[in-house]
DRENMAR-629490 format. One record per residue (C-alpha): residue in three letters; z negated, y negated, x; residue number from 0. Coordinates in steps of 0.25 Angstrom, whole numbers, always signed. Each point is the difference from the previous one (the first is absolute). Layout:
// DRENMAR-629490
    aa      zz      yy      xx     i
   ALA       Z       Y       X   NUM
...
This chain:
// DRENMAR-629490
    aa      zz      yy      xx     i
   MET     +84     +14    -124     0
   ARG      +1      -2     +16     1
   VAL     -12      +3      +7     2
   LEU      -4      +0     +14     3
   VAL     -11      +9      +4     4
   VAL      -8      -3     +12     5
   HIS     -11      +9      +8     6
   ASN      -7      -1     +13     7
   PHE      -3     +15      +4     8
   TYR     -13      +3      +7     9
   GLN      -1      +9     +12    10
   GLN      -8     +10      -9    11
   ALA      +8      +2     -13    12
   GLY      -8      -3     -13    13
   GLY      +1      +0     -14    14
   GLU      +7     -13      -1    15
   ASP     +11      +7      +8    16
   VAL      +2     +10     -10    17
   VAL      +0     -10     -11    18
   PHE     +10      -9      +7    19
   ARG      +9     +11      +0    20
   ALA      -2      +5     -14    21
   GLU      +1     -14      -6    22
   THR     +13      -2      +7    23
   ALA      +6     +13      -4    24
   LEU      -5      -3     -15    25
   LEU      +7     -14      -1    26
   ARG     +13      +6      +6    27
   ARG      +0     +12     -11    28
   HIS      -2     -11     -11    29
   GLY     +13      -7      +5    30
   HIS      -6     -12      +8    31
   ASP      +8      -5     +12    32
   VAL     -11      +2     +12    33
   GLN      +0      -2     +14    34
   THR     -12      +2     +10    35
   PHE      -5      -6     +12    36
   MET     -11      +7      +9    37
   VAL      -7      -2     +12    38
   SER      -9      +9      +7    39
   ASN     -13      -2      +8    40
   ASP      +5      +9     +10    41
   VAL      +6     -12      +8    42
   ILE     -14      -8      +1    43
   GLY      -2      +7     +13    44
   GLN     +13      -7      +6    45
   THR      -4     -14      -5    46
   PRO      -9      -9     +10    47
   ARG     -14      -1      -7    48
   LEU      +1     -15      -2    49
   ARG     +14      +0      -6    50
   ALA      -5     +11     -10    51
   ALA     -12      -9      -4    52
   ALA      +8     -11      -2    53
   GLN     +10      +8      -8    54
   THR     -12      +6      -9    55
   LEU      -3     -14      -4    56
   TRP     +15      -5      -2    57
   ASN     +12      +8      +4    58
   ALA     +11     -11      -2    59
   ARG     +11     +10      +5    60
   MET      -4     +10     -11    61
   GLY      +0     -11     -11    62
   GLN     +14      -4      +4    63
   GLN      +5     +15      +0    64
   ILE      -6      +1     -14    65
   GLU      +7     -13      -5    66
   HIS     +14      +4      +7    67
   LEU      -1     +14      -8    68
   VAL      -4      -6     -13    69
   ARG     +13      -9      +1    70
   GLU      +8     +11      +5    71
   HIS      -4     +10     -11    72
   GLY      -2     -11     -11    73
   SER     -14      +7      -3    74
   GLU      -7      -6     -13    75
   ILE     -13      +7      +5    76
   VAL      -6      +3     +14    77
   HIS     -11     +11      -2    78
   PHE      -9      +1     +12    79
   HIS      -8     +12      +2    80
   ASN      -7      -3     +13    81
   THR      +2     -13      +9    82
   PHE     -11      +2     +10    83
   PRO      +1      -2     +12    84
   LEU     +14      +0      +4    85
   LEU      +7      -8     -12    86
   SER     -12     -10      -3    87
   PRO      -1      -9     -12    88
   ALA     +12      -8      +6    89
   VAL      +8     +10      -8    90
   TYR      -4      -6     -14    91
   GLY      +6     -13      +4    92
   GLY     +13      +5      +5    93
   ALA      +2      +8     -13    94
   ARG      -3     -11     -10    95
   THR      +7     -10      +8    96
   ALA     +13      +9      -1    97
   GLY      -2      +0     -16    98
   ALA      -7     +13      -2    99
   ALA     -14      +2      -7   100
   VAL     -10      +7      +9   101
   VAL      -9     +12      -5   102
   GLN     -11      +6      +9   103
   THR      -5     +14      -2   104
   LEU     -15      -1      +3   105
   HIS      -3     +15      +7   106
   ASN     -12      -4      +7   107
   PHE     -10     -12      +1   108
   ARG      +6      -5     +13   109
   LEU      +1     -15      -7   110
   LEU     -15      +1      -1   111
   CYS      -5      +9     +11   112
   ALA      +4      +2     +14   113
   ASN      +0     +15      +0   114
   GLY      +6      +0     -14   115
   LEU     -11      +9      -6   116
   PHE     -12      -7      -3   117
   PHE      -7     +11      +9   118
   ARG      -9      -2     +13   119
   ASP      -9      +8      +6   120
   GLY      -1     +11     -10   121
   HIS      -1      -8     -12   122
   VAL      +7      -9      -9   123
   CYS      +0     -15      +4   124
   GLU      +4     -13      -6   125
   ASP      -6     -10     +10   126
   CYS     +15      -7      +0   127
   LEU      +3      +1     -14   128
   GLY      +1     -15      -5   129
   GLN      -6      -5     +14   130
   LEU      +6      -4     +14   131
   PRO      +2     +13      +7   132
   LEU     -10      -2     +11   133
   SER      -7     +14      -3   134
   ALA     +14      +7      +4   135
   VAL      +0      -8     +13   136
   ARG     -15      +3      +4   137
   HIS      +2     +15      -4   138
   ARG     +14      +2      +5   139
   CYS      +4      +6     -12   140
   TYR     +15      +1      +3   141
   ARG      +2     +12     +10   142
   ASP     -14      -3      +6   143
   SER      +6     -12      +8   144
   LEU      -5     -14      +1   145
   SER     +14      -6      +3   146
   ALA      +7      +8     -11   147
   SER     -11      -3     -10   148
   THR      +1     -15      +3   149
   VAL     +15      +0      -2   150
   VAL      -1      +7     -14   151
   ALA     -12      -9      -4   152
   ALA      +8     -13      +4   153
   MET     +13      +6      -9   154
   GLN      -9      +1     -11   155
   THR      -7     -14      +2   156
   VAL     +13      -8      +3   157
   HIS      +8      +6     -12   158
   HIS     -11      -1     -10   159
   ALA      -2     -14      +3   160
   ALA     +15      -4      +2   161
   GLY      +2      +7     -15   162
   THR     +10     +10      +5   163
   TYR      -6     +10      -8   164
   ARG      -1      -8     -12   165
   ASP     +13      -7      +1   166
   GLY     +10      +9      +8   167
   VAL      -2     +13      -9   168
   ASP      +6      -1     -15   169
   ALA      -7     +14      -4   170
   TYR     -10     +10      +6   171
   ILE      -2     +14      -3   172
   ALA     -14      +5      +0   173
   LEU      -1     +16      -2   174
   THR     -12      -1      -8   175
   GLU      -9      -9      -9   176
   PHE     -11      +2     +10   177
   ALA      +9      -6     +12   178
   ARG      +6     -10      -9   179
   ASP     -15      -5      -2   180
   LYS      -2      -1     +15   181
   PHE     +12      -8      +3   182
   ILE      -3     -10     -12   183
   ALA     -14      -1      +7   184
   GLY      +6      -2     +14   185
   GLY      +9     -12      -5   186
   LEU     +13      +6      -5   187
   PRO      +5      -6     -12   188
   ALA      -4     +10     -13   189
   GLU     +13      -4      -8   190
   ARG      +9      +5     +11   191
   ILE      -8     +14      +2   192
   ALA      +6     +10      -8   193
   VAL      -5     +15      +0   194
   LYS      +9     +12      +3   195
   PRO      -4     +12      +5   196
   ASN      +7     +10     +10   197
   PHE      +8     +11      -6   198
   LEU      +6     +14      +3   199
   GLU     +15      +1      +2   200
   ALA      +0     +15      -5   201
   SER     -11     +10      -3   202
   PRO      +1     +15      +0   203
   GLY      -8      -1     -13   204
   PRO     -14      +7      -3   205
   ALA      -3     +13      +3   206
   ALA     -12     +10      -3   207
   GLY      -9      -5     +12   208
   ASP      -4     +14      +2   209
   GLY      -1      +0     +16   210
   GLY     -15      +1      +0   211
   TYR      -3     -13      +9   212
   ALA      -2     -14      +0   213
   LEU      +9      -9      +8   214
   PHE      -1     -13      +9   215
   ALA     +12      -7      +5   216
   GLY      +0     -13      +8   217
   ARG      -2      -6     +13   218
   LEU     -12      +5      +7   219
   VAL      -7     -14      +3   220
   PRO     -14      -4      -4   221
   GLU      +5      -9     -12   222
   LYS      +5     +12      -7   223
   GLY     -13      +6      -1   224
   VAL      +2     +12      +9   225
   GLU     -14      +1      +6   226
   THR      -6      +0     -15   227
   LEU     +10     +11      -3   228
   LEU      -4      +9     +10   229
   ARG     -15      -3      -2   230
   ALA      +2      +4     -16   231
   TRP      +7     +13      +4   232
   ALA     -11      +3     +10   233
   THR     -10      -2     -13   234
   LEU      +9     +10      -8   235
   GLY      -1     +11     +11   236
   GLY     +13      +6      -3   237
   THR      +0      +0     -15   238
   VAL     +13      -7      -2   239
   PRO     +11      +2     +10   240
   LEU      +5     -13      +6   241
   LYS     +14      -3      +6   242
   ILE      +2     -12      +8   243
   LEU     +14      -7      +3   244
   GLY      +2     -11     +10   245
   ASP      -2      -5     +14   246
   GLY      -7     -11      +6   247
   PRO     -12      -4     +10   248
   LEU     -10      +9      -8   249
   ALA      +8     +12      +2   250
   PRO      -9      +6     +11   251
   GLN     -12      -1     -10   252
   VAL      +9      +7     -11   253
   GLU      +4     +11      +9   254
   ALA     -14      +2      +5   255
   ALA      -4      +1     -15   256
   THR     +10     +11      -3   257
   ARG      -8      +8     +10   258
   GLN     -14      -3      -5   259
   LEU      +3      -1     -16   260
   PRO      +4     +12      -7   261
   GLY     +12      -2      -9   262
   VAL      +5     -13      +6   263
   SER     +14      +1      +6   264
   TRP      +8     -11      +8   265
   LEU     +15      +1      -2   266
   GLY      +3     -13      +8   267
   GLN     +12      -9      -3   268
   ARG     +10      +6     -11   269
   ASP     +13      -5      -6   270
   ARG      +0      -5     -14   271
   ALA      +6     +11      -6   272
   GLU     -11      +9      +5   273
   VAL     -11     -10      -4   274
   LEU      +5      +0     -15   275
   GLN      +0     +15      +0   276
   LEU     -13      +1      +6   277
   MET      -5     -10     -11   278
   GLN      +7      +9     -11   279
   GLU      -9     +12      +4   280
   ALA     -13      -8      +3   281
   ALA     -11      -1     -10   282
   PHE      -2     -15      +2   283
   LEU      +2     -11     +11   284
   VAL     -11      -7      +7   285
   LEU      +1     -15      +3   286
   PRO     -14      -4      +6   287
   SER      +5     -14      +5   288
   GLU     -10     -10      +5   289
   TRP      +9     -12      +0   290
   TYR      +8      -7     -11   291
   GLU     +12      +9      -1   292
   GLY     +13      -7      -4   293
   PHE      +6     +10      -9   294
   PRO      +1     +14      +9   295
   MET     +12      +7      -2   296
   THR      -7     +13      +0   297
   LEU      -7      -4     -13   298
   VAL     +14      -2      -7   299
   GLU      +5     +13      +6   300
   ALA     -13      +7      -5   301
   TRP      +3      -5     -14   302
   GLY     +15      +3      +1   303
   VAL      -5     +15      +1   304
   GLY     -11      -1      -9   305
   LEU     -10      +1      +9   306
   PRO     -14      -6      -3   307
   VAL      -7      -9     +12   308
   VAL     -14      -1      +4   309
   GLY      -1     -14      +6   310
   SER     -10     -11      +4   311
   GLU      -4     -10     -11   312
   LEU      +4     -11      +9   313
   GLY     +11     -11      -2   314
   ALA     +14      +5      -5   315
   LEU      -5     +15      -1   316
   GLY     -11      -3      -8   317
   ALA      +8      -7     -10   318
   LEU     +12      +9      +0   319
   ILE      -7     +14      -2   320
   GLU      -5      +2     -14   321
   PRO     -13      +9      +2   322
   GLY      +2     +12      -9   323
   ARG     +15      -2      -2   324
   THR      +7      -1     +13   325
   GLY     -11      +3      +9   326
   LEU     -14      -3      +4   327
   LEU      -7     -11      +8   328
   PHE     -11      +0     +10   329
   HIS      -8     -10      +8   330
   PRO      +8      -4     +12   331
   GLY      -7      +6     +13   332
   ASP      -9      +9      -8   333
   ALA      +3     +14      +4   334
   ASP     -11      +6      -9   335
   ASP      +7      -7     -12   336
   LEU     +14      +4      +4   337
   ALA      -5     +15      +2   338
   ALA      -6      -1     -14   339
   GLN     +13      -5      -6   340
   VAL      +9     +10      +7   341
   LEU      -9     +11      -4   342
   TRP      +0      -3     -15   343
   LEU     +15      -1      +0   344
   TRP      +1     +12      +7   345
   ASN      -9      +7     -10   346
   HIS      +7      -6     -12   347
   THR     +13      +7      +0   348
   MET      +3      -4     -15   349
   GLU      -3     -15      +2   350
   ARG      +8      +1     +13   351
   GLN     +12      +5      -7   352
   GLN      -1     -11     -11   353
   MET      -1     -11     +12   354
   ARG     +13      +6      +5   355
   GLN      +7      -3     -13   356
   LEU      -5     -14      -1   357
   ALA      +3      -3     +15   358
   HIS     +15      +3      -2   359
   LYS      +0      -8     -14   360
   THR      -6     -12      +8   361
   PHE     +12      +2     +11   362
   GLN     +10      +1     -10   363
   ALA      -5     -13      -8   364
   SER      -2      -8     +12   365
   TYR      +6      +4     +14   366
   THR     +14      +5      -2   367
   PRO     +13      -6      +5   368
   GLU      +4      -5     -13   369
   ARG     -13      -8      -4   370
   ASN      -1      -6     +15   371
   HIS     +14      -6      -2   372
   GLU      -3      -6     -13   373
   GLN     -13      -6      +7   374
   LEU      +8      -4     +12   375
   MET     +11      -7      -9   376
   ALA     -10      -8      -7   377
   ILE      -7      -4     +13   378
   TYR     +14      -5      +6   379
   ALA      +3      -8     -14   380
   GLY     -13      -7      +3   381
   ALA      +3      -3     +14   382
   LEU     +14      -6      -4   383
   GLU      -7      -9     -10   384
   HIS     -10      -5      +9   385
   PHE     +11      -3     +11   386
   ASP      +8      -8     -10   387
   SER     -11      -8      -4   388
   THR      -3      -4     +15   389
   ALA      +8     -11      +7   390
   TRP      +1      +7     +13   391
   ARG     +15      +4      +2   392
């Protein structure tokens, strides 16, 4: 199969960048003829603001470029990972006009929410779900900018009204059933949204988990529940050692906590090999997210090494983690509940070891490259079938 894989990279690398690379490599390993097209947000500062705003709504040049690449490559499928803001929805028309079916992975909630997170002022917010995104403009939800939020809200409104998201995409990929339900509520066609989770290219496998510490790995931002994490460990009073991996705006608070809270250490940003090694040695992972996570790669990596996860019972995490089998759940934002779940898991060694085995079995059943390729091929087949049934050529 000939596939063109397209991605707009963010200035701050995220999970979608990892998935883009992994999925591209996966397709090539299975013998598909794959080409890639990438743009980076690094060039945004070089573009006049009015032009950048107009291109976010409709970048005709990018649409034409995708059309040219499809014709040149003979692509049957164009798989988009992210089109915001440089590519714009114009690329869907370019791909389909040239004769390729369009697949769009929904890594975040950008089509429904200006900041892509359903998170505002420290809490979940669905004000714009199924509504005109006036709240996003009023609250300056995109980069705390009135003008930028207006542009994103205009993009959403125009393309929902014009049917771009309904008619321009042959198959959508949601990462979880929870996310699929949100996109259906937001107006995307249910029959064209398949669920395919993220996967791990290679895992070092399970280990004993005898390092004697709990682990947090992720960006140090409010929506990741970092402040709740620190409050919980203040309650624990040094009972459970904690290693924190990552960097971000809350780094000063984390650094201060390491001086005030016994047993808490901050290791900063580490490469993937080090992260996996620390996961192998950890007793369990803590994911205290306070937003609707898409499908965090840290969760897949944890289960790949047989690491149980203590996560918030919110959105995808609440649906993915099986309490007592692959981890434990706590009420989001509740530091006391988090501390109680952490302490229980820390003190129940036998149950924790059983969870390690079940977590790894879950990974082998659902999150391997082989399983992911099977799912992806089924989605591509559905996209081609839908494309063939439409008149747009």
